[in-house]
C-alpha positions in Angstrom: 0.0 0.0 0.0 2.8 2.4 0.9 4.6 1.6 -2.4 1.4 2.4 -4.3 1.1 5.7 -2.5 4.7 6.7 -3.3 4.2 5.7 -7.0 1.1 7.9 -7.2 2.9 10.8 -5.5 5.8 10.6 -8.0 3.4 10.5 -10.9 1.5 13.6 -9.7 4.7 15.5 -9.0 6.0 14.7 -12.5 2.7 15.9 -14.0 2.8 19.2 -12.1 6.4 19.9 -13.1 5.5 19.2 -16.7 2.4 21.4 -16.5 4.2 24.3 -14.9 7.5 24.4 -16.9 7.1 22.4 -20.1 3.5 22.6 -21.3 2.9 25.6 -23.7 0.7 28.5 -22.7 -2.9 27.8 -23.5 -2.5 24.0 -22.9 -1.8 24.0 -19.2 -4.2 22.3 -16.8 -3.2 23.5 -13.4 -0.9 26.5 -13.8 -2.6 28.3 -16.7 -2.6 31.9 -15.3 -4.3 34.0 -16.5 -6.6 31.6 -18.2 -7.6 32.2 -21.8 -10.5 34.6 -22.0 -13.1 34.4 -24.8 -13.8 37.2 -27.2 -16.2 39.2 -25.1 -14.3 39.1 -21.9 -13.1 42.6 -20.6 -9.4 43.2 -20.1 -8.0 43.0 -16.6 -5.9 45.8 -15.2 -3.8 43.5 -13.0 -1.9 42.2 -16.0 0.3 45.3 -16.1 2.9 46.8 -13.8 2.7 50.5 -14.6 -0.4 52.7 -14.7 -1.2 55.4 -17.3 0.1 58.8 -16.3 -2.3 61.1 -14.4 -3.1 64.3 -16.3 -4.7 67.4 -14.8 -8.2 68.2 -16.3 -8.7 71.9 -15.5 -9.9 73.8 -18.5 -8.6 77.4 -19.1 -11.1 80.3 -18.9 -12.6 81.4 -22.2 -11.0 84.3 -23.9 -13.2 87.1 -25.3 -12.4 87.9 -28.9 -12.1 91.3 -30.4 -15.6 91.3 -31.8 -17.1 90.4 -28.4 -17.6 86.7 -29.1 -16.9 84.4 -26.2 -15.9 80.9 -27.3 -17.8 78.2 -25.5 -16.1 76.3 -22.7 -15.3 72.8 -23.9 -14.2 70.1 -21.6 -10.6 69.0 -21.9 -10.0 65.7 -23.5 -8.7 64.3 -20.2 -11.9 65.3 -18.5 -14.1 63.8 -21.3 -12.2 60.5 -21.1 -12.0 60.7 -17.3 -8.2 60.6 -17.6 -8.2 58.1 -20.5 -10.4 55.6 -18.7 -13.7 56.0 -20.6 -14.3 56.0 -24.3 -17.5 56.0 -26.3 -18.4 52.7 -28.2 -17.9 54.6 -31.5 -14.1 54.7 -30.7 -13.9 51.0 -31.6 -12.7 49.1 -33.5 -9.8 51.1 -34.6 -6.3 50.3 -35.9 -3.5 51.3 -33.5 0.2 51.1 -33.3 1.9 49.3 -30.3 4.9 50.8 -28.5 5.3 47.7 -26.4 4.9 44.0 -27.2 1.6 42.3 -26.5 1.0 38.6 -25.7 -1.9 37.2 -27.6 -3.9 34.3 -26.3 -6.1 32.0 -28.4 -7.6 28.5 -28.1 -4.7 26.1 -28.2 -1.8 28.5 -28.0 -0.4 31.9 -27.8 1.8 34.4 -29.8 3.3 37.8 -29.4 2.9 41.0 -31.3 6.2 43.0 -31.1 6.5 46.6 -30.4 6.0 48.7 -33.6 3.3 46.3 -34.8 -0.2 47.4 -35.8 -3.3 45.9 -34.1 -6.9 46.6 -33.7 -8.3 48.0 -30.4 -11.7 46.3 -29.9 -12.8 47.7 -26.6 -11.5 49.3 -23.4 -11.9 48.8 -19.7 -10.5 51.6 -17.6 -7.2 52.5 -19.3 -6.5 49.0 -20.7 -7.3 48.1 -24.3 -8.5 44.7 -25.6 -6.6 44.2 -28.9 -6.4 41.7 -31.7 -4.1 41.3 -34.7 -7.1 41.8 -37.1 -10.8 42.7 -36.6 -11.8 39.1 -37.2 -9.1 37.2 -35.3 -9.9 35.1 -32.3 -6.6 36.0 -30.6 -6.8 38.5 -27.8 -4.3 40.6 -25.9 -4.3 43.5 -23.4 -2.2 46.7 -23.3 -2.3 50.1 -21.6 -3.9 52.9 -23.7 -0.7 54.9 -23.3 1.4 52.1 -24.7 -0.2 52.7 -28.1 -0.7 55.6 -30.4 -4.4 55.8 -29.5 -4.1 58.9 -27.4 -2.5 60.7 -30.3 -5.3 59.6 -32.7 -8.0 60.6 -30.2 -6.4 64.0 -29.5 -6.3 64.8 -33.2 -10.0 63.9 -33.5 -10.7 66.0 -30.4 -8.9 69.1 -31.7 -10.9 68.9 -35.0 -14.1 68.4 -33.1 -13.3 71.3 -30.7 -12.5 73.7 -33.6 -15.7 72.7 -35.3 -17.8 73.4 -32.2 -16.2 76.8 -31.7 -16.8 77.7 -35.4 -20.4 76.7 -35.2 -21.0 78.7 -32.0 -19.3 81.8 -33.5 -21.5 81.5 -36.6 -24.6 81.3 -34.5 -23.4 84.3 -32.4 -22.9 86.4 -35.5 -26.3 85.4 -36.7 -27.8 86.6 -33.4 -25.9 89.8 -33.6 -27.2 90.5 -37.1 -30.8 89.8 -35.8 -30.4 92.3 -33.0 -28.8 90.0 -30.4 -32.0 88.2 -29.4 -31.2 85.5 -26.8 -34.5 83.7 -27.0 -37.2 82.8 -29.5 -40.7 84.0 -28.9 -43.8 82.5 -30.7 -46.9 83.0 -28.6 -49.1 81.2 -31.1 -47.0 78.1 -30.9 -48.1 77.3 -27.4 -51.6 76.4 -26.0 -53.5 78.2 -23.2 -51.4 76.4 -20.6 -48.2 77.6 -22.2 -47.4 74.0 -23.5 -45.7 73.9 -26.9 -48.1 72.7 -29.6 -47.1 69.5 -31.2 -47.2 68.8 -34.9 -48.4 65.6 -36.5 -44.9 64.3 -37.0 -44.1 64.9 -33.3 -42.1 68.1 -33.8 -42.8 71.6 -32.3 -42.8 74.8 -34.4 -41.4 76.7 -31.4 -38.4 74.4 -31.0 -37.8 74.2 -34.7 -37.8 78.0 -34.9 -35.3 78.1 -32.0 -32.9 75.7 -33.9 -33.2 77.6 -37.2 -32.5 80.9 -35.5 -29.2 79.6 -34.2 -30.2 79.6 -30.5 -28.9 76.0 -30.4 -26.4 74.7 -32.9 -25.6 71.2 -31.8 -28.9 69.8 -32.9 -29.2 69.2 -36.7 -32.7 68.8 -38.0 -31.7 65.8 -40.1 -30.2 64.1 -37.0 -33.2 64.3 -34.8 -34.4 60.8 -33.8 -37.5 61.6 -31.8 -39.2 64.4 -29.8 -40.2 64.2 -26.2 -43.5 65.1 -24.5 -43.6 68.5 -22.7 -43.2 68.1 -19.0 -44.5 70.7 -16.5 -41.7 71.7 -14.1 -40.6 74.7 -12.0 -37.4 76.5 -12.9 -36.2 79.8 -11.3 -39.3 79.5 -9.1 -41.5 79.9 -12.2 -43.7 77.3 -14.0 -41.9 76.1 -17.1 -42.3 73.4 -19.8 -39.3 71.1 -20.4 -39.2 69.4 -23.8 -36.5 66.8 -24.7 -35.1 66.2 -28.1 -33.2 63.0 -28.8 -30.7 63.3 -31.6 -27.4 62.1 -33.0 -24.4 64.4 -32.6 -20.7 64.2 -33.2 -18.4 63.6 -30.2 -14.6 63.6 -30.1 -14.6 60.0 -31.1 -17.5 59.8 -33.6 -21.3 60.0 -33.5 -23.2 59.4 -30.3 -26.8 59.6 -29.2 -27.6 62.7 -27.1 -30.6 64.3 -25.4 -31.1 68.1 -25.2 -33.9 69.8 -23.3 -35.6 73.1 -24.2 -37.1 75.2 -21.4 -40.2 77.0 -22.6 -42.0 79.8 -20.7 -44.6 82.4 -21.9 -44.3 81.2 -25.5 -40.4 81.5 -25.5 -37.6 79.1 -25.7 -35.4 80.4 -22.8 -32.5 78.0 -23.0 -31.3 74.6 -24.1 -29.5 72.3 -21.6 -28.3 68.8 -21.3 -30.7 67.3 -18.7 -28.1 65.0 -17.1 -25.6 67.7 -16.3 -27.6 71.0 -16.6 -24.9 72.4 -18.9 -26.0 74.6 -21.8 -26.2 73.0 -25.2 -24.1 74.9 -27.7 
């Protein structure tokens, strides 16, 4: 009995040594760490030894131009991405360049993409990217955002988007100045006796459409509106007000996203447009 036990012990020890030091990655039974993760598994931050650098997110104060136009305050890229930890789904997939090697895992084996290689970023969790050698490959690897050229790509997109938003805001400001500097749109006949905006057969509102066409809000494009909300009675500035949401597609720094803007209507006027989640004004 003792001899049988010793034989089993020797066999188990030999198997563990083989599994730990000889068996290739992806084929180990006991010491496979980390295990292969399927296509939809999120990347794990514990794979890496150095975090992404922290960047301050304070935005500079707006500068008044010579003609009196005040450029809108636009969040810094670091703030929008929460210091490179949050990206909209439209940021993926994208081709990136690696500045560090990446180990790829796949069913039955593994391989390595060397530094300088191109890969496809498929998703992100925190500041770690899930990458593959091609968009259709089953191989998966993980790498820090800052160990790729993705920050450079995103910053270039952000700068173009930022310039575009300022140019649109300036064009709207000039249009308002030419019209006498009106800051609100008034159409008393476009609301009912309760002050609620009248709704058209297609769901739209003449009062809100007039506000958009006047340049009071520039982020909402008529051909990008997805649906119109129902007026909701609320109290703003201690006065009864109607809030009407508009759901639309807009361009963000990484591509198109779905957005919601809300018009505040009182006494037949559109007083302002805000983002209901944050309360910030819609440009």
